[in-house]
N, C-alpha and C positions, 0 to 999 in steps of 0.2 A: 504494500500500500504506500502511495506517495505521501511524503511529509508536507502538510499544508500549513505548517506553522508560519513560515515567512509570508505566505499569502494572506492569511486571516489575522495575523498579529504583526503587521509590518512595522519596520522602523523607518522606511522610506517609501514614497508612493510616486509613481509617474503616471501622467495622464496624456494619452496620445489622441490628438484631435483638437479642433478649435471651435466647435459649435456650442450651442446652448447647453447641451447635456454635459459636455466636458467642463464647461465653466461652472456648472452646478456641482460637480464632484469637488472641484477645488474650493468652492465656497462652503460646501458642507463640512469639509475637513477643517477649514478655518473656524467656522462657527462652533464646532464641537471640540476645539482646542487640541487637535492632533499636534504632538510636539516634535514630530519628525519633519524632514523636508518633503515638499510636494513639488514635483518637477513637471511643468507642462512641456509637451513636445509638439512643435508645429513648424513646418518648413518655411513659412513666410511671416507669420504673425510675431510681433515683438512681445506681446503679452496675451495670456489667456486667463480669464477670471481675475484680472488684476495682478497676476504674477508673471514675472519675466519668463519667456518661453525659450526652449532650446531647439535649434533647427533640426536635430536628429537624435536618435538614441545614442550614437557614438559621442555626441557632444555633452552627454550628461556627466555630472561630476562623480557619479558612482553607479553601481549596478542596483537597480530598484528591487525592493522586496515584493511589492505588489504593483500591478499596472492595470489601469483602466484603458481598454482599447475601444475608443469611441469613433472609429472611422467606418467607411463602407465595408461590405462583406469581403470584396476581393482584396482590398488593402489590409483588412484584418488578418488574412492568411499571411501576407508578407510581413507584417509587423510581428506576428507571433513567432514566425521563423527567426526573425532577427533577435527577438527577446530570448528565445531558447538558446541561440548561439552565444549570447553574452552572459548567460547564467542568471537570468532574472528569477525571482522566487515564485512567480505565477502571474496569471492574467485573468481579468474578467473580460469576456468578449460580448460587447453590447449589441452588435449588429444582428439583424434578423436576415431571413432569406436563405437559410440553410435547410437542413432536413425537414423542418416543419413546413417549409414552403415548396417542397418538391413538386407537388401537383400544379402549383402556379408558375414556378420558374423553370422546371425541367432539369435544372442542374444543382438543386439543393443538396442532394445526396453526395454527389461528387465533390462539391465544394466543402462539405463537412468532412469528408474523408481527407481532403487536402489540408484542412485545418488541423486535423489530428496528426497527420504526418509532420506538419510544420512544428507542432508543439513538442513532439518527441516525449521526453520524460518530464518536461516542465508542466506543472499543473495549470490547467485552464478551467474556468467555470463558464458555462454557457455552451454555445452562443445563444443569442436571443434571450438575454436576461439582464436584469438591472444590476446584479452584483450583490453586495452585502454591506451591512452596517455593523461595525464593532463599537458598541456603546461603552465598552470597558476601557478601551484605549483611545477612543475618539477617532478611529480610522474608518473612513467611509469611502468605499468604491461604489458610489451611489449617485445617480444622475438626477435626482428629483428631491422634492421636499420629503420630510418625515416628521413624525410627532414625538420622537423620543428625546431623552436626556441622558447625560453620562451616568453610569452606574458603577458601583464597586463589585457587585455580583448580581446575578439574575438568571433568567431562563433564555434558552436559544430557541428561535423559531425558524424553521426551514420550509420553504414552499416552492412549488413549481409554477406559481403565478406571481409575477412581479406586482400586479395591481393589488392582489390580496395582501401582499407583503406591506405595501404602502398603507393600506387600510388598517392593518393590525398595529402599525406604529402609531396610529392616531388614537389608540385605546386610551380611555381615561378611567381605568379601573384600579390603579395602584399596583399594576403588575410590573415589576422591574425587568426590563428587557436587556439582556447581555449582548445578544446577536440577533439580527434579522437577516436572513440570507435567502437568495433565490438560486434555483438550479438550472433554469432554462432547459435547453435541449439535452443536457447531460451527455454531451458528445464524448467527453473523456472522463470527467469527474462526476460521479453520480450522487444521488441523494444520500445514499448510505455512507459514502466516503466523506462527504461534507459533514454529515451529522456526526460521524465518529470523531472527526477533527474538532468540532465544536465541543463535544463532550469531554475531550482531553483537557480543555481549559479548566483549571481547578475552580475558577470563579463561576462556572456554569452549574446550575443546580438541577435542571431538567431540560428535556428537549421536546418541542412541539413540532409535529410534521403535518403538512398538508400534502397529501399524496394523490396524484392522478394515476401513476403507474409505478409499481415497485422497482421494476428493472431487474438488476442482477440479484437473484434470490439468495445466493450464497453470501453476497456482500451485505444484504439486508439482515440475514441471520447473524453475520459477524457483528453488525451494528448493535443488534439486540443483546448479544452475548457480552460485548464490551460495556454497554450501558449497565447490564446486570452486575458485572464485576466491579464497576465504579460506584454502584449503588445510586445511579441516577435514572429516574423513571422517564419513560417515553410515552407521549400521548399523541394519537394520530387522528386526523380528520381525513378519511379516505372517501373520495368521490368515485362515482362509477356505478351506482345502484341502478340508475335508469339507462335505457338505451341511448337517450339524448346525451347524458353525461359521458358515456363511453365514447360516443362520436366526438364530442367536444374535446375530450382528453386526447384523442388521436390527432385531431386537427391542431390542437394547441401546442403540444410538446412532443409529438410523435411517440406517445406512451401507449402501452397496451393496458387498458384499465382492468381487464380480467373480470371474472364473475365476482359479485358481491359476497356470495357464500364463501368463495375461496379467500377473498381478502379478509373477511371476518375470522375465518378459521386460522389464517396465518397470523394475524395480530394476536389472537387469543393464545395460540400455540407459543408465541415468542414473548408473552407477558407484556404486550404493549396495549395500553388502554385505548379504546376507540370511542370517539364522540361523534355527534352528528351535525354540529354547527360550530361556527367561529366563536360565538359567545361562550359555548360550553368548553371549547378548547382553551380559551383564555382563562376562564374561571378555574378549570382543572389545573392548569399550569400554575396559577396563583396559589391554590391550596397546597400543591406539591412543593412550591418554592418555600413557603412559610412554615408548613407543617410536615412535609414529607409524606410518604405512603403511610396509611393508617394501619395499626396492628389488627383491628377488627372493623366490622361494619356497624358496631353498636354506638349510638350517639344519644345525647340528651338534648332536648330542644326546649327553649323557654321563650315566651312572649307575654306581653301584658294584655293579650286579647284572646278570647276564646275562639274567635273566628280564625285568627292566625294559627292557633294551635291545631285546630281541625284541618285547616288548609295544609299545614305541614304534614300531618299524618296521612291525609288523602293523597297528597302529591308524591309522597315517598312510597306509596303502596306498589308492590311489585317491582321496585327499583333496586333491590339488593341492599336496603338500609333497614336496620333493626332499632326499635325504641324499647329497650329492656325495661321491665317494671322497676320502679324505684326501690332501692334496697332500704333496709332499716336505717342504716347510717345516713343515707340521703334524706329519707323522710324526716328523721329527727332534726337534722340541720335545717331543712326547709321549714318545718313547723316552727322552730325557734325563731327563724328570720321573718316568717310571713304571718304568724299568728294562726288562730283557729278558723278563719273565714274562707281560706283558700283550699279548694279540693286539690289534693296532690296527685299528680299523674305525669306521665311522659308520653307525648309532649305536655309541657306545663304552661298553664295560663296563670301567671303570678299576680294578675290584676294590676291596679295602679296605686295600691295603698302605699307602696314604698318608692314610688317614682320621685326622682330627684333627691333621694336619700342614698348617697353613694355608699355609705357604710352598710345599710340594710341590703342594697342591691348586690354589693360585693359578697355579703354573707350568703345571700340566696344563690347567686351564680356559683360560688365556691362549693356550697353544699351539694348542688346538683352534679358537680363534676367529681364528687367523691365516690361515685359508683363505678361499676365495671363498664366504662365507656371509653371510646377512643378519643372523642372530642365533644365539645359543647357547641351548640348553635343558639345564638340569641337573635330573634327576629326583631328588626328595628328599621323602619323607613324614616329617614330624616327629612324635615321640611325643606322646600326650595327656598333659597336665601334671597332671591330677587323680590319675593313678595312676602316672605315670612322670616321668622328668626328661628335658628336651630340651637340657640344657647341652652335651652332646657334639655337637650339631648346629649349634652356633654357628660351627663351622669352615666350614660350607657358606655361611653368610651372609657371613662375612668374605672367603672366597676368591672367591665369585662377584662380589661388589662390586669387589674389587681387580682381577680379571680383566677385567671390563667396562670399568673405567677405563683399564687398560693397553692393551687391544686396541682401544678406541674403538668397541665394538659392543655392542648391547643383549643382556642376558642375562636369561632368565626361569628362576626356580626353580619347577618344576611338581610339585605333589603328585599322585600318581596317583589318590588318592581326595580329594574335596573337604575332608573333615574332617581330612586330613593336613597342613593348613596353617592355623593359627589366625589370627585378626585381629591378635593381638599379634606373631606371627612376620611377618605381612605388613607390619606397620609397620616392623619392624626391617629387612626387605629393602628396602623403599622408601627408608629412610634411607641405605642403602648404594648406592642407584641401581639396584636390581635389581627386575624385575617379578615380583610374587608371583602365581602362577596355580594355581587349585584345580580339579582334575579333569582327567585326561589327555585325555579325549575332547573336552571343551570347550576345552582349551588348543589342541589340534590345529585345531579349528574356527576359533579366534581367529587363529592363525598363518596359516592358509590365507586367511582374510578379509583380514588385513592385507597379505598378499602380493598379492592381487587388487586391493586398493585402491591399491597402489603401482604398478600397471602404468600405463604411459603410454597415454592414450586421447584421441581427439578428441571434442569435444562433439557429441552426437547432435542431428540436427534435431528439431524438434517432432514429436510423434506425430500421426498422422492421426486427427482426431477424428471419431467416427461420428455419424450422425444418429439419429433416433428413428422408424424406419419403423413404420407401422401396417398391420395385416392382411396380413402377408407371404404370398406365394404362391410355389410352386415351378415354375420354368420346365421345359418338356420338355427332354430331353437335346439334341435338335436345336436348340431355341431357345437353350439355354445355350451350346452350342458356337458357334453363329453370333454370339452376343453377344461371346464371348471372342475369336473370330477377328477381329472388327473392331478389336480392340486388339492384334493381333499374335500371338495364340496359334495354334500349328500344330495343325490337326485333320485327321484322316483324311478322305478323300473319302467322302461318304455320301449316301444318299437315304432319304426317308421313303416308306413304302408302306402302303396299306390293303388287307388281304387277302393270303393266302399266294401266290397267283399273281402279284400285283403285286410282291411281295417278290422272287420269282424273276426277274422281268423287270428289277428294279433291280439285282440281282446281276450279271446278264448285261451290263448297261450299264457297271457299274463294272469288271468283268473281274477275272480272277485269283481268288485265295482271299479270302473275305469273312467278316465277323462278322455274325451275325443277332441282333438284340435285340428283345424285346417292349417296346413303349412304355408309358409311364404309371406305372412303378414305380421308386422310388428305388434299391432294392437288388435288382437284377435277378438276380444270381447265385443268391441264396438262394431266389428264387421260380422258379428253373429257366427263366429267360427270356433266357439267353445261350447261343448255340451258336457255337463257334469253328471257324475253318479249314474253311469249307464251300466246295465248288465250286458254280457256278451251278445245276447239276442237282440239288444236294442241298438247296437252300434251301427249296423249296416244301414238301417233306415235313417238314423241321425246323420250319417256320412253323406247319403244321397241328398238330404235336405240342405246340406251346406253348399253344394254346387261346386266343389273343387275336387281335384284328383289326388292330391298328396295329403297325407294325414300323419299325425303323431298320436299314438295311443299310449297312455300311461296309467299306472295304478293310481287309484283315488286315495289321497291322504285324508284321513278322517281324524276327528278328535282335536281339531286345531283350536288353540286358545286365542290366537291372533294371527293376522297376516302382516308381514313386514316387508318394507322396501329396503334393499341393500344395493346401492348404486355407487359407481366410481366414474368420474368424468375427468378427462384431461383438461386442465386449466393452464394454458401456456404461461400465464402471469404468476401463478401461485403454486403449481404442482398438481397432484392428483387429489381431487376433492371427493371424499367419502361422505355419502348421505345415508343416514339411517332414519327410517320413519315408518309411520303407519302405511301399510301397503294394500295391495288388492285393487279392486275397481274404484275405490273411493279415495285413492292417493291424492289426486288433485283437489278434491273437495275438503278433505280433512286438513291438509297442509300441516301435518304434525311431523316435523323432522328436525334433525340436528346435523351439522356438517363438521367434519374434521379433515385434516390433511394427513395423508399417508407419509410415513408409517405410523401405525397406532399400536398401543399395547392393550392387553386384556383389561387392565385397570381403567384405561381411558374409554374403552368400549362400554364397560359396565356403567361408568359414570354418565356417558352419553345416553345410554338406554334409559337410565333413571330420569333423564331430563325430558323424555317424551311424555306427552299428555296421556298416552295409553300405558304408561309405566304401571299404574295400579292393576290393569288387566293382566300384564305380564307377571305381576307378583301374585296374582290370585285375588280376584275381586269378589267380595261378598260371598266368601266361602267356596268359590269355584277354584278348580286346580290352576296353578300358575304355570308359566312356560318353563322349559328347560333352558335357563339362562346360559349355562355353560355351553350347551349345544349351539345357541345363537352366536355366542362369541367365537366358537370354533369355526362356524360357517363364514363369519366375516373375515377371520384371519386367513381362511383358505382362499377367499376372494383376493385378499391382499397379496397372498403368495402368487396368485395368477398375475396380478398387476405388476408385481416386482419382476417377474420373469419376462413380461412382454411390454415393459414400459416404453421401449423405443417405437413400438408400432401401435400401441393401444390408444383408441379414441375414447371408448366408454365400455363399461360392463354393468349389467343390471340384473338383479334377481328380483322379480316382482310377480307373484308374492313368494316370500320365504314362509312356508307354513310351519308354525311353531306349535308344538304339542307339549304335554307334560314330560315327555321323555325323548324328544328328538326335534330336529329342525330340518326341513326338506325344501329344496329349491323346486318350486312348481312351474316356474317359467324363467327363462334367461335370455338375455340379449347381449351380444358382443359386437362391437364395431372395431375393426382393425384396418390398418393401412400398410403401405410398403415402408 
């Protein structure tokens, strides 16, 4: 991996170009107090951005650590080659018109390849990107405005969208930003490599990612592993759930967005928290910066309103947050502080009897924190100061800070509405050691993420990388079952037959009740090509009614507790996605499934099965027999064995349904698509 230290923590900066954007880079470095030299480079202008310019790179007084290349795309390639020859520390390539514009220009791919060759071993970021802001050292290779200030420590944010990066610098949430960086086309230096470099800075506490496409899976795994070893959490906002978002991702940065199920499974596997919005990303990073990952999901919530207490409880329902009952110690302390009129509960409405009594509020908040909880939350929306006064809310700031120090636990003051807590109030809370959080819903998301990140977990093995099969074909059901059986999948006894009479003869040989299927169609039930529970004497008539010539006759599996779906799909962006769910003809209606990435372990499979809504049925519902869970796990591991052996050529494999009984699991139908 390349060393990006000189690029992201430069002692000297050069700016190539003389336009508006280049002048902005110079101005932003001046405004942020960068204490190293900034050298403009332009062949004809005497000054750029009010600083004396040098006519060429050879004329510079030294070799620059970081260079902003702000010229056209063709000249960018020439300048990068010259920078590499002189030993520069790295460059940000601002110009667009490379791979992301191949469809429009016709030469974007070749020009990006030329840029890579020109750079050689010298790190480059982009092209087609704004660069980065280092708020710790005041070093900005950034051609636009931003809303941040110098910091001594903070979080790093890395995005594939320059415009979103600008927007996040404008946050007024009290979140200390250490770095804001963009990745652009990631022609050479990818999201994972940049993220790892930012995490190596001891002043960075957490990393936030906006991801359109993961790119190099092994590099992304390495990023997660390094973050884990450093004890620095990662939070990701991954786009690409909708078809429109996937299309936009491809057109914007030439990324492969991949399936959302694959992305979700990858992030969960690597211990990266996922959020669904920019506000949630910022609030989660804020909580992690000030409090770190939480040891549990158990919290105590306080407000001076019954409505707010109820809203907190309802908003957190099903979100992975627990409000444990108050312990005897908590109750005794709260009763002493609040008197007999307040009903004690968690979430707690402490009423307004003690409002503006800092000592009583401190004792109340401290008592609440004395239980088995990871943190405390105090709901408080502050008045707007352009029309009102917020002086009477100073008691909340003082009391929460004192309680946090006395109890030794983190406390967040949460405004139910984002505008209920200004940047000025946030700064006061931070000075008291309290986490300022804006918006109840985003605060709940942040707490849940911090709790998940605090869970102990073993490092996952590397994901199984797929190949790139060409011209995939679908095997017949009989071929698919035979292929899976060779890897240990249990299949029902079956015979292929041509003609209705031959199908009846096959049924007689199998004996007992049978299933008749017309061959050559993937979704047989919809086509009327499945007949269940037939005796040998009923098969010929059923076959003639189907109107086809080829059949599969197999023994009838009886006594099923449930029908499951076991499917694996090749996701080029994330690996092989395993889906377990309620199967049979109602699969699409029930939509009860979980997804994992291969390889998986027996423990992971059992945990995933327990997450299904039909888990009670598998366990034995209302006195009925449960399923043979060990048999289910064995069947899935057998499917995994098949995938591992055919990963270079496999597109997808599916068993639907897997018939599970109290003593076995049998594949009743199977589909495999493989390519060259």
